[in-house]
C-alpha positions in Angstrom: 36.4 13.7 -5.9 36.0 17.4 -5.2 32.6 18.5 -4.1 31.5 22.0 -3.3 30.3 22.9 0.2 27.1 24.8 -0.8 24.1 22.6 -1.8 23.4 24.7 -4.9 27.0 24.1 -6.1 26.7 20.4 -5.5 23.5 20.3 -7.5 25.3 21.8 -10.5 28.2 19.4 -10.3 28.3 15.9 -11.7 25.8 14.2 -14.0 22.0 14.5 -13.5 20.4 11.2 -12.8 16.7 10.3 -13.4 14.8 9.2 -10.3 14.3 5.7 -11.7 18.1 5.3 -12.3 19.4 6.1 -8.8 22.4 4.2 -7.5 24.0 4.0 -4.1 26.2 7.0 -3.6 24.1 9.4 -5.7 23.4 12.8 -4.1 19.6 13.5 -3.8 18.4 17.1 -3.5 15.4 18.7 -2.0 13.8 22.1 -1.5 10.7 24.1 -2.1 10.5 27.0 -4.5 12.4 27.7 -7.7 15.9 28.6 -6.3 18.7 26.3 -5.5 17.9 23.1 -3.4 18.3 23.6 0.3 18.9 20.1 1.4 21.0 17.1 0.2 21.2 13.5 1.1 23.3 10.5 0.1 21.3 7.7 -1.6 21.7 4.3 0.0 19.3 2.3 -2.2 15.7 1.1 -1.9 14.4 4.7 -1.6 16.5 5.4 1.5 19.0 8.3 2.0 21.3 9.3 4.8 21.3 12.9 5.8 21.5 15.5 8.6 17.9 16.7 8.9 18.8 20.0 10.6 21.6 21.8 12.4 22.3 20.1 15.7 20.4 16.9 14.8 22.1 13.5 14.3 22.6 11.9 10.9 19.6 9.7 10.0 18.4 7.2 7.5 15.2 8.3 5.9 12.9 6.6 3.3 12.2 9.6 1.0 10.5 8.1 -2.1 7.3 7.4 -0.1 7.7 10.3 2.3 4.9 12.9 2.4 7.5 15.5 3.4 10.5 14.7 1.2 8.9 13.3 -2.0 7.0 16.5 -2.9 10.1 18.7 -2.5 12.5 16.3 -4.3 14.5 18.4 -6.9 16.7 15.8 -8.5 19.8 13.7 -8.2 23.5 14.0 -9.2 26.1 11.3 -9.6 29.4 12.7 -8.5 32.5 11.7 -10.3 
């Protein structure tokens, strides 16, 4: 699978997936405003993603569906393939 480096490019690749149809391996995107998403995670199931929260930080598992930070800025999901 070829996947672009830039978050906005990744968001435009693959098939868009509704939130209630997420599967392990889907890419989940976040970001405020109307431009391209600024953050991406890999969906692990049960509302959890793995992601690098910021430059220099370690990769973390985060529950995003009930998160007061991530849920409001959720922009959508893509199933690569």
